[in-house]
C-alpha positions in Angstrom: 14.4 32.9 -44.0 16.9 33.2 -41.1 16.1 31.0 -38.1 16.8 32.2 -34.7 19.2 29.8 -33.0 17.4 30.0 -29.8 14.7 27.7 -31.2 15.3 24.2 -32.4 12.1 22.8 -33.7 9.5 23.7 -36.4 6.8 24.2 -33.7 9.0 26.8 -31.9 9.7 28.6 -35.2 6.0 28.9 -35.7 5.5 30.2 -32.3 8.3 32.8 -32.9 6.3 34.1 -35.9 3.0 34.1 -33.9 4.6 36.1 -31.1 3.7 39.4 -32.8 0.1 38.4 -33.0 -0.6 36.6 -29.8 -0.7 37.8 -26.3 2.0 36.6 -23.9 -0.5 34.5 -21.9 -1.9 32.8 -25.0 1.7 32.1 -26.2 2.6 30.3 -23.0 -0.5 28.1 -23.2 0.3 27.2 -26.8 3.8 26.3 -26.0 2.9 24.0 -23.1 0.1 22.3 -25.0 2.5 21.3 -27.7 4.8 19.5 -25.3 7.9 21.0 -26.9 11.3 20.9 -25.3 12.6 24.4 -25.8 15.9 26.1 -25.1 14.9 29.8 -25.3 16.8 32.6 -23.6 13.8 34.8 -23.6 13.3 35.9 -20.0 9.6 35.3 -20.2 10.3 31.6 -20.3 13.4 31.4 -18.2 16.5 29.3 -19.0 16.4 25.5 -19.0 16.7 24.2 -15.5 14.6 27.0 -14.0 11.0 27.0 -12.9 8.1 28.6 -14.6 7.2 29.7 -11.1 9.9 31.1 -8.7 12.4 28.5 -7.5 11.3 26.7 -4.4 13.0 24.5 -1.8 12.9 20.7 -2.2 9.3 19.6 -1.4 8.4 16.9 1.1 4.6 17.4 1.3 2.3 16.6 -1.6 0.9 19.9 -2.9 -0.9 18.9 -6.1 -4.6 19.8 -6.4 -5.2 17.7 -9.5 -7.8 14.9 -9.3 -6.1 11.6 -8.6 -7.2 10.1 -11.9 -5.6 12.9 -14.1 -3.2 11.4 -16.6 -0.2 13.7 -16.3 2.0 11.7 -18.7 2.9 12.7 -22.2 2.1 16.4 -21.7 4.5 19.2 -20.9 1.8 21.2 -19.1 2.1 18.8 -16.1 5.9 18.8 -15.8 5.8 20.7 -12.5 3.6 18.0 -11.0 6.8 15.9 -10.6 9.6 18.4 -11.1 10.6 21.4 -8.9 12.1 22.9 -12.0 11.9 22.2 -15.7 14.8 19.9 -16.4 17.1 19.9 -19.4 17.1 17.0 -21.8 20.3 15.7 -20.3 21.1 16.6 -16.7 19.5 16.8 -13.3 15.9 15.8 -13.0 15.0 18.3 -10.2 12.4 15.8 -8.8 10.0 16.8 -6.1 9.8 15.0 -2.8 13.5 14.1 -2.8 12.9 11.7 -5.7 10.5 9.5 -3.6 8.7 7.5 -6.2 6.0 6.5 -3.7 4.9 10.2 -3.7 5.8 10.9 -7.4 3.8 7.8 -8.5 1.1 8.2 -5.8 -1.7 7.8 -8.4 -0.6 4.2 -8.9 -0.1 3.2 -5.3 -3.6 3.1 -3.8 -5.6 2.0 -6.8 -7.9 -0.7 -8.0 -6.3 -0.7 -11.4 -4.1 -3.6 -12.7 -0.6 -3.1 -11.4 0.8 -6.6 -11.0 4.1 -5.9 -9.2 4.4 -4.6 -5.6 6.8 -1.8 -5.1 8.6 -0.1 -2.2 10.0 -3.6 -1.2 13.5 -4.7 -0.8 14.1 -7.9 -2.8 15.9 -10.9 -1.3 19.7 -11.1 -1.7 19.4 -13.9 -4.2 16.9 -12.0 -6.3 19.0 -8.8 -6.1 21.9 -10.7 -7.7 19.6 -11.5 -10.7 18.4 -8.0 -11.3 20.3 -6.4 -14.2 21.8 -3.0 -14.0 19.3 -1.6 -16.5 16.6 -2.2 -13.9 17.7 0.1 -11.1 16.7 -0.1 -7.5 16.3 3.0 -5.3 18.0 2.6 -1.9 17.9 -1.1 -2.5 14.1 -1.2 -3.1 12.0 -1.8 -6.1 10.2 1.3 -7.3 8.0 2.2 -10.4 11.2 3.4 -12.1 12.8 0.0 -11.7 10.8 -1.4 -14.6 9.5 1.9 -16.2 11.8 4.4 -17.9 9.5 7.2 -16.8 11.6 10.0 -18.4 11.3 8.5 -21.8 7.9 10.1 -22.1 9.5 13.5 -22.4 9.8 13.3 -26.2 9.0 15.9 -28.8 7.9 13.6 -31.7 4.2 12.5 -31.5 5.0 9.1 -33.0 7.4 8.4 -30.3 4.9 9.3 -27.6 2.3 7.0 -29.2 4.9 4.1 -29.2 5.8 4.8 -25.5 2.2 4.9 -24.4 1.5 1.6 -26.0 4.5 -0.1 -24.3 3.9 1.7 -20.9 7.5 2.9 -21.3 8.8 -0.4 -20.0 12.6 -0.5 -19.9 13.9 -2.5 -22.8 10.6 -2.5 -24.6 9.1 -3.6 -26.9 8.7 -7.2 -25.7 7.0 -10.0 -27.5 5.3 -10.8 -24.3 5.1 -8.4 -21.3 6.2 -11.2 -19.0 9.6 -11.3 -20.8 10.4 -8.3 -18.7 9.5 -10.2 -15.5 11.9 -13.0 -16.4 14.8 -10.6 -16.6 14.7 -10.8 -12.8 12.6 -13.8 -11.9 13.4 -17.4 -12.7 11.0 -18.5 -15.5 11.0 -22.1 -14.2 9.8 -21.0 -10.8 7.0 -18.7 -12.0 5.6 -20.4 -15.1 2.0 -21.4 -14.5 2.5 -20.4 -10.8 -0.7 -20.8 -8.8 -0.5 -19.2 -5.4 -3.9 -20.6 -4.5 -2.6 -24.2 -4.3 -1.0 -23.7 -0.9 -0.6 -27.3 0.4 2.1 -29.8 -0.6 1.4 -33.5 -1.2 1.6 -34.1 2.6 -1.0 -31.4 3.2 1.5 -29.1 4.8 1.3 -25.3 4.1 3.8 -24.0 1.5 4.8 -20.8 3.2 6.3 -19.4 0.0 2.8 -19.4 -1.4 1.6 -17.4 1.6 4.2 -14.7 0.9 2.9 -14.2 -2.6 0.1 -12.1 -1.1 1.1 -11.6 2.6 4.1 -9.7 3.9 4.3 -12.3 6.7 2.8 -15.8 7.2 -0.4 -15.5 9.2 -1.3 -17.9 12.0 -4.1 -19.9 10.3 -5.3 -21.1 13.7 -5.7 -17.7 15.3 -5.4 -14.8 12.9 -8.6 -13.0 11.8 -8.9 -11.1 8.6 -8.1 -7.8 10.4 -4.8 -9.3 11.6 -3.3 -10.4 8.3 -0.8 -8.2 6.5 -0.9 -7.9 2.8 1.9 -6.8 0.5 -0.3 -4.1 -1.1 -4.1 -3.5 -1.2 -6.2 -6.5 -1.9 -7.5 -5.3 -5.3 -4.0 -4.8 -6.7 -3.0 -8.3 -5.5 -6.0 -10.0 -7.2 -6.0 -8.0 -10.3 -2.3 -8.7 -10.9 -3.3 -12.1 -12.1 -7.0 -11.9 -12.6 -6.9 -8.9 -14.8 -9.7 -10.0 -17.1 -12.3 -9.7 -14.4 -12.3 -5.9 -15.0 -14.0 -6.7 -18.3 -17.0 -7.9 -16.3 -19.1 -5.1 -15.0 -20.7 -7.3 -12.4 -17.3 -7.7 -10.8 -16.0 -4.2 -11.1 -19.1 -2.6 -9.7 -18.7 -4.5 -6.5 -15.3 -2.9 -5.7 -16.6 -0.1 -3.6 -18.3 0.6 -0.3 -21.7 -1.3 -0.2 -25.0 0.6 0.3 -26.3 0.6 3.9 -28.9 -2.1 3.1 -26.2 -4.4 1.7 -23.9 -3.8 4.7 -26.7 -4.9 7.0 -27.3 -7.9 4.9 -23.6 -8.9 5.0 -23.7 -8.8 8.8 -26.8 -10.9 8.9 -25.2 -13.5 6.6 -22.1 -13.6 8.7 -24.0 -14.4 11.9 -26.5 -16.8 10.2 -23.9 -19.0 8.4 -20.8 -18.5 10.6 -18.8 -17.2 7.8 -16.7 -14.1 7.1 -17.4 -11.6 4.3 -14.5 -9.3 4.9 -14.3 -5.7 3.7 -11.0 -3.8 3.3 -9.8 -1.3 5.9 -11.8 1.4 4.1 -15.0 -0.6 4.2 -15.0 -1.5 0.6 -15.9 -4.9 -1.0 -12.9 -6.8 -2.4 -12.5 -10.0 -4.3 -11.9 -11.8 -1.0 -15.3 -10.6 0.3 -17.0 -13.2 -1.8 -14.2 -15.6 -2.8 -12.0 -17.5 -0.4 -8.5 -17.3 -1.7 -7.2 -20.2 0.4 -7.1 -23.9 -0.6 -9.3 -26.2 1.5 -7.3 -27.4 4.5 -5.2 -24.3 4.9 -7.6 -22.8 7.5 -9.1 -25.3 9.9 -12.7 -26.3 8.9 -14.1 -25.1 12.2 -13.1 -21.5 11.6 -15.3 -19.1 9.8 -12.5 -18.1 7.4 -12.5 -21.7 6.0 -16.0 -21.6 4.5 -16.1 -21.8 0.7 -12.5 -23.0 0.2 -13.7 -26.2 -1.4 -16.6 -24.7 -3.4 -16.8 -23.9 -7.1 -15.3 -20.4 -7.6 -14.5 -20.6 -3.9 -17.7 -18.7 -3.0 -17.9 -18.3 0.7 -21.6 -19.1 0.4 -22.9 -22.1 -1.7 -25.5 -22.1 -4.4 -26.1 -18.6 -6.0 -24.1 -16.3 -3.9 -25.3 -13.2 -5.6 -28.9 -13.6 -4.5 -27.8 -14.0 -0.9 -27.0 -10.3 -0.8 -29.2 -9.2 -3.6 -32.6 -11.1 -3.4 -34.0 -11.2 -6.9 -37.2 -9.4 -5.8 -35.1 -6.5 -4.5 -32.8 -6.0 -7.5 -35.1 -3.2 -8.7 -33.8 -1.2 -5.8 -30.3 -1.3 -7.2 -30.4 0.0 -10.8 -26.6 0.3 -10.7 -26.4 -3.5 -10.7 -28.3 -3.9 -13.9 -26.2 -4.2 -17.1 
């Protein structure tokens, strides 16, 4: 049987045969669902490097209508979520938003999932010298594409896609330990068993480098309130970067949301009664720091409300059983979502 040279894979040959039996719309759906890279000259598909829809100007505003949690990776039907045009295997990527990864990877920016490394930051001069060429910066800043070879997901072979999904398409993968990638840039001696919560030196002086692990600038511990501090990224991303296993505990993960009205009132009552802070994030959601004080005892002066709980077990801002302070046991029946 002669094979049309316009088609380069078995899947495409099969589609060629089915063209006589399938309607054009069904054919297009089949082709995209298979995730095949094609090089057809058929005008119904357009040449490589052209849009399925008419060519548009470079986009700056986000136009997607997909739900934020849609997994657009590993499927050709979502190519135009990131590309203005369908790119060739080797050549221009035709990225939307001028190649701004903060917009392209927007699903991963404001999230409570476990993303341990901040992005859109310019590393120090010393750290920049350590970053290998294989881990590219964009305009001198770390982006998602610094560590992830995002375009590697555009493979035809299913087994390759399974491998890439398992390794999160990290550059240079596979690694025996995922932190092996981290130490391509960071000094292993500086980060091994690093505990950013031990923030005082032997002379009880604040180690400012520990502050900058979470904060973009060192707060004034004598004056700053929770609303004044500036974090590198949202609080959940910072905490889950190290404490990833807490997501296995439903009691923890179910708290990462806006509290019901009754609980919100209870939080305000507790703050006034015990002279403590139970801070919510800018969107009014509970975070890890609502219940746990992330600072070592002595960092914030004892007389300040933000110091409470720093010396307690689990650094609970309230002693004894903190859970029943907000959820009296007799009232738990009102909150079925809290029951396992």
